[in-house]
N, C-alpha and C positions, 0 to 999 in steps of 0.2 A: 373396474368401471372405473371412468377420469375422475382425479379429484376435483371437487367440489369449486368451481370459481371464485376468486374472492377479489374483492375490489381492494385498490393499495392504500385506501385508506385506514387508519391504526383501527384496530380491533376494541371493545371496551371491557376490561375486567367484568364478569359478573357480579363481582365481591362491590366494584363501583356502584353499581345499579343497587345493590343489596343497603348498602351504606346511603344513599338519598331517604330524608328523611319524609321529605314532603310526598315522596313514590310509598312509603308504608309495603313494598314487598318483603315476603318472609320466607324461605326455603324449608319446603316441610319432608321434602325425599330427595332423593339422590345425593352421588360426593360433593361434599362441602371442599371440593378444589377451587382456592382463589385466582388459581391461571387460567379456567374456563374462560373462553374469548367467545363475545360476540359482536358480529358484524353489522347485523341491521335485527330490527324488527319486524314482523309479520302476523297480522291477524289471520287468522283459516277456520271456517266453522266444519270444512270438509272431513267426512268419516275417516277419509287416505288423502293425507296432506301430500305426500312423496311426490308427486307432479310437479307441485306448486313449491318446491323447497328447492332452494340453490346450494345450499349450506351455511351453518354456522346463525344461523338466528336462532331469533328468542323468540317461537311462537307462540304469539297468544290466540288462547277461547275461552268463550263464557260455556262453554260444554251443551251449546245448541244442537249440535249432531248426535249426542249420546243419547240412544234408545233405553225408554222403560229398562230394560229386563238383562242392560249392560252389564251389571256386578256378576250376573251369575254364569255367566261364559265368558270366553276371550276375547271380548269385545277390547278391552283393555290393553291387551296382551299386544292385542293386534296392530294398532293404533300409537302405543309407546315405540313397540319394534318397526314400524317406517319412520318413524319420525327420527331416531334413530339409524337409520338406512340411508337415510337423507340428509343427515350431518346435522341435523337440528342441536345448535350449544345449548338449549333449554326450554323449556316449556310452563308459560304463566296461564294461571287460571285463575279466572275473574270471576268472585263472588257478588253472586245477586245478578241480574233477577231470576235468571234461570236456578241457579242451583245455590243454596245457605250455607254447602259446606264444600270442600273437595273430595270427590267420592274416596273411599274407601281402597276398593280398586285402585284406581288408579296411581293412589299411591303407592301401593303394595308394587305396580306395573314398572312403574319410573324406579326406584328402590333395586329392584330385579334387572331391570336395563343399565343404569349406573346415569338414568336422565337427571340433573338439576331440575324438580320441580318447583314453580314460585307459586305463593299467593297473593291476587290481586284483590288487594280490598276494596269493596263497594266504592269507596271515596274517590279511588284510583282511573281514570280513562285508560283505556288501552292507547288513546292518541297522546294521551298524557306521558306512559312510558316511551312510547316512540321518541316524542320529543328529546328526552331525557336522553335517551338512546343517540340521537343526533347530538345534541348538546355534548356530550363527552365526546362522540370521534372528532367532533370541531375543536375543542381543548385539546385531544390529542394529536390533530393533525398539526394543530396551532406548533405544539409543543415540539413536533417533529419538525417542521421547516424550519424551526430556531433552532434543533440540536444540528443540521444538514446544515444550515447558515455560518454557524459558528467552526462548522469544522473544515467548511473549505479555506474562511479566514485563515486559520491555525494550520491548516495543511500549505494556504501560501506563504506565513508567515517561516514556516520549519525551512522550504525552500528557499530563503533567504539567507539562511543561517550557513553558519562553519560547519561542513560535511554534512549537506543538502539530503543526501539519498538519505543514512541514516533519520537524521531527524524528521525528513516525509515519514519513514517507513515507522518509527518510534508514534508520531503522531497518528498516522492510520489506526496501528492498535489500540493506540489508547480508546478512540471514538468509536471502534468496532468492540471494543474490550476483548480482542484476539490477542491473534496470531497475523501477522504482517513479514513477509519474505520478499524477497527479489532474486530472482534465477537467471544464472547470466546463462551467454547465446548456451553453453556446452550444456548446461541441464542441472549445476551445479549450484548450491547454495551459496547465493557474493555475502548477498545481509541479511538481516533478521530483528524480528523486536517486536517483544509481549511474547504473551502466554502459548506455548507451544501447544499445539494439539495433543490431548490426553489429559493438561491439568485438567483438577477439581475446580469445578465450575459453582460452588457452593461457598457461598459467604459473598459473593459478588453483587450488590442490590440493586434493583429496580432503577431505570435512569428516572431521575429527577423530574417534576413537570408541573402541571395547576393540579387542582386539588380535584381525584378523583381521574385523573389521565394517567393509564396505565403506564406502567412502567414496562422495560425491556423484559424482566423477570419477571412479570406476572402476563406475559402473554402467552400466546399460542400454545396453550395447554389443553383446551379441545380439539385444536386442528391436532394434537401431537396423539391424543383417542382415536382422531377419525381418520389418519392419513394409513394409505398401502404402504407397500414394500415398493421401494423406491426401484430400486432394479427392477419391478414387473412394470414398475410405471413409465419410467424411463423408456424402454421398449416397445411398450403399446404404445405411446403418446411420441414418439418423434418421428418415427414413417409416415402415421397419419397427418403430423403437421408437415412435414415436406412435402407429402402430394401434394396439399393445400396449397403449397408457396409460402407459406406464414410458419415462423417458431410458434413456439404456445403460446409466448408471450406478446404476442403482436395482438390477439382477443382486448377489444376496446371492456376500459374500467365500466363504461356505461351501458354495455348490454354484452354480457358473459354469458359463456355459450354453455346452453341447456349440460349439465351433466346429470351423473346418479349415481351418486358412491355407493362403495361394495360396504356389506355389512363389516364393524367395527371389531376387531379380536379384542376378547376383554370387558366389554362392553351388557351382555344378557347370556341368559342361558343359550340360544338361538347360534351363538359363536362362542362355545367354549375353545379355548388354546390355554395350554400352559406358559408361564414367563411374561415379561411384561409385556407392556402395549407396543406397539411399530413403531418406530420414531418417524417425526413428520418430517416430508421432505421439505427441502428449500420454497416460498411463497413464490410467483412468478414472477418474473422483474426483467421491465422492460430492457428490450438491447441485447438480451442472453439467450443464449440458443437452451434446447434442454435439457436436461440434465439425466445424467448417466450414473449405473448404479457404481455402488462401492461397500465393498463390505467390510467387516474387521468389528472389533470391540475395542472401547479405550481405555488406555494406560490411565492409572491414578497415580502415577509417580508427582511428587510434588518439582514445579518449575519456579523458575525463577521472571522476571517482568524488565529485565535488563535484555539491551540488544546484544543479540548472538553475531560474530564476525568470522563468516566462515566455517561455520559450525560442520560438523561431521554428517551424513546422510542420516536423515532421520527413521526411527526404526517405528516409531506408532502407528499403527493402520490412516488414522486421518492423516497425518503429514504424510506418509506412504504416498496416499490418494492423493493429494494437493500436486505431490511432485509427478506426479504421472498425468493427472492432469492439468500443472505447464505444459507437459509435450503435446496437448492435443491444441493447444491456442499459440504454438512455436511457430514463425512464422515458416510456412514449406510450400507454399504455393497458391495463384488464386482461391483455392475453396476453402483454406482455412479460417475456421470461425476466431473473429480478435476475441472472443470472450466465453468463460463456458464455466458451469456453477457443479455444484453434486453434492451430496451429504455422503458421511460416512461415521461409524462408529458413534451418528447424533452428534456430529460436526458439521457445521454449513461451511461448505468449500467454496472459492468463485478462482476465478484463476484469468489476468487480463494481459494480453502482451502490447508491449509497450512501441512505440516506433515504430516505423517502415521498414519492417524486416531486418532489425538489429537482434531479435534473440532473446533481449530479455523480456523476463515475463515475470507478473508480480501476481504473486500468490496471497491470498485472504481465508483464513480458518475462524472462525468464530462458533461459542454454542448456542446463537440464536442468530436471527435475521430480524431488523427490523426495515420498511418500506424504502428507506432513507441511505440503508446501508451501501449500495448498489451504487446510487447517486456519490456518495461522500467516497468506495472507493475508485470512481469511476474518473473523479476529480485526481486524484495521488496518482492513478494513473497515468493523467496528461503530464502531470508534472514532473513524474520521474523518468517520462519518454524525452520530456526536455534535457532532464541534466540528464541522459545514459544515450540518447540515441542524434541521429542526426541533423546538422545545421546550419547543410547549407545543398537546397535543392540539387539534386544530378551530380554532387559532388563524389557520390559512393563508386562512380563509375571511372571515375576522372584518377581518383585517385589510384585504385586498380591500376587504373593501366599503367599509371605512372611508377607504383610497386615494378609490376613488370617489366617495363622497361629497364628501369632501375638493373633487376637483374640480367637482364639478357645484356647488361656492358654499357645503359647511354649515360652519359651525363648528366651531374644535377641540372646544370642548364639549361638541358634537351627537356628535361622535363619538367621544369621547375613550372612554364606557364599551363601546365593541367591540373596542378594545385590551382588555379586563381591568381598568379601572378606570383614573381620570382621577388619581390620584394617584401622580406619580412625581416621581423621580430622573432631574436632565440629570447625564450622564457625558462629560465630554471626556477620551478616553486619546491618550497619544504613544507610539509605541512607543522603548527604548531602543535597540534596534538593529537588527532583523529590519525586512523593508521594510513597508511601510503600504499594502499591497491590501486586494481582499476576502478573500483568505483568511484573511489578520488579525484584520480588521475583526468577517470570522464567528463565530473562532476567542473573541476578547475578548468578543462577545455572547454566547455560549455560557458561557464562565467567570461573567459576570455574570449570568449566568439571562435573557438576553432577544433577542427575536431582531429587535428593533426598533432597526436599528444602520444609522446614515450614514456614508460614508466621503466625508468632503472634505479634499480635498487630504493634507497630512501629520495631520490629526486625525481620530478616529474618533467618534460622538458616538452615545453609545446612551442610552433612556428605558427605565431600571429601574423596576420595580415598587416604590410604596415601603415594601412587605414584605419585601423583598429588601434589606440594608443590602450596598452596594457595598466590596469588602475591598480591599487592595490584590493587584495581579495580576504574577507573576514575569515583567520582560522590556518591562512597560508604567509609563509616568507619569502619576496620572492626577488630574484634578479632580474635584472633586462635589459638584452643589448643593445646597440645602436641598429638602427635600419640594414640589413642587406642583402645583398644582390646573391645566388644560388652559388658560384662559385667562391663568395666571403663568408658563407653559413658555417664552415668549421671553425672559422675564427671570432666570427659572431658566435658562438654557443661556449669559446674558453672564457669569450666576452661576459657573457649569461653567470657563469659558474662562478667568476669573482666577482660579480655583482652581487650575486646570494650571499656568496663569502661575506661581502662585508655589509650584506645587510644583516645579518645573522649574528656577524662579531658588534654590530651600532643597534641594534634590535630597533631595527625600521622595518616596518611590513613591505617596504618596494625601495630599492637599492636600483638606476639605471646608472649606466654605462655611459659617461655623460661625453658629449661632445666638448673638444676645448678652443680656446680662440689663437689665433698663429702669434706664435713665439717665436723665441729664439729656436726653437726645432725645425723651425719650417726652412732658416739660413739655409741647410745642409739639406743634400739632398735623397733621398731616401734609400737610395743604393748607401752611401755613403756613410749614413748612421747607421744602415743596419749592420755594416760591415765594421764598426768600431764596437756594436753594440756587442755582438759575436764573439771579437776576438775579447773585448772586456768581461765577459762571463764566462766566457769558454774551459774556467778551472769548478764551474757548479755544476753540478747532478739536478736533474731536473726537479726532482724533492726540495732540496736548499734553495735552486732560484724561485719557485712557488712559495717557500717560505719568507724567501727576503724580499718578493714583489708585495704581499700580502703584508709586510712586518711595515715594509716602506709606507703602504698604501693607509694602513690604520695609524700612522706618527710614532711610529714606535714600540706600540703596547703589545705589552707580552700578554694581556691577559684575550682584548680581542682579538689578538692575531688564535692564541691558543685555541679561542670560540668557532673561531670562524674555520679552522683547519683540524677541529675537533680532536685536539691533541692535548698533553699534558702544558705546562705554560713554563717547566724544566726543558721541556724537550725543545722548545722554540727556545729558550736563550742557549742550547747546544748547537741548535743549528745558524741560528744568527754567528754565534763564535766561532761555529766551524767554516761560516762566509768571510770571514772578516781575517782569519789565519788564511786559509786559499785563497783571495783577495788580493794579502799584504797588506792592506789597509785599515783606517782606524772610520769605525760606521758611526762613529758620536761625532763628526765632522761633517756640519750642515753641506759642505762642498760637494763629499763623498757621496753623502746623500742623492742629492740632486743628480751627479751625475747617473750614480748605478739607474735611478729614477727614469733617466732621459734614456740610459741602454733599454730597462725593462720594458721602458712605451713601445720599442722598435724591435720585438723578440718576444715572438707570441710564444705561452707554457708549452 
């Protein structure tokens, strides 16, 4: 049978009701499980309440339906078994006016079927119990909404930090108390944060909230005992929902579909089973497709909570299932779902496709799932889509066309209009601390407003439209060329490289290849100036020319030149001495330096 429909409101732990002194409830039978969850309270005096239960109820009765000879037969066994089969969370028996004490046979039946039995004192009305349940549920809902709001704010803040992709993943992993992973277009793990699936969940306390409000560690205990096997559930439920033209999560919370749960393994003599009870499948979450089966046993090896970069393929069953789930939502056609959920080895899994066809997928694994977790993960998915996906509508096809034309022999200036204009800045960027990889490069391109990004060793190159003035970016050192058209992009690339070297040497976040005022150099024709420059610098090899250029631009500073060129300061001294010897001149003479700088200005490295 399908699982009972439950509302999105956070359930109330039975222990919270028992702790209410104004109610005076006392548990007299059944397991003392603090994780037993109550979804609502319902009063019924029917001998068979099964048709009127949805699951998760605290069923309240005064025993009006109990016949006089009930203690000598199987009446109580039948009554309790039907409550268990319907998924009832607990039974509350009211004393007076019908019964002065709880029937002994009912106590024994509840112990046998592991159904919590509460004694309701005469002074406590059933309406008072129901009101207490809804009060606790309102507190829990308020706490959950507050948690979601705080998570949204923290995720947005993380997206503005250096290395924003990993910052968002770390924040998401903390908020769901699990593992967040970003899969690349090839299905490989690009970045991850948090505890990998298989790490022991013990020691993780319940989430804080108002007094009596269920924490994350207190919830879903009863649901776990009532749950069926997720594999049979997914295969049976998905076709029915697809035939009706909706997903299993489309049922309104206020009017849940009538379902009847199957007998629960391990709850009584009529359901013998060896081993622990089945794990609960994740609750329905709006916007997610039906869950697919997954099997496996958890690994209990210790894990750390630090971010993982380019980690090897996970071997834990839950992590492997999450990687497989990511393939389900990877954009492949119009019918591909954008999100999917599953449960493997007791771990709740979810995957979200990012962007529009870029192939990045966000995966989330957590030991438990609260109603707000889907909203939190969806916010993270939107932010990661902005950080890793397309940023110009329709530009993907145009860039593909430009690439094909270049490969077929077209000139850069001929294909530049396909890129949205041929006048652009060339920006070179080097990360200050985080790894220089595809994720960081994509994030930098998104921040600068351009998807034209190239990752070359430890430097990221970006072509930025001329109408988007590059600005300093947290966690990056940038060098910016002068605006250039397509034929001059190679020269602009050299300008950006030198600007980055100067920014690195001077420890400034951004350096621009500045324009200069007309001066004495304008008195000569460009052809004459270039001819003179090449003749003057002819003895120098390219490495010496670049060292001389950098050294002069930094006013002869040995240390800054060494930093800019990533070499030792003694190497700089040796190269400059070699330049002086080859040129046969004194580089301490300011006139010589001025002439050499004039020449270097007219010769590209």
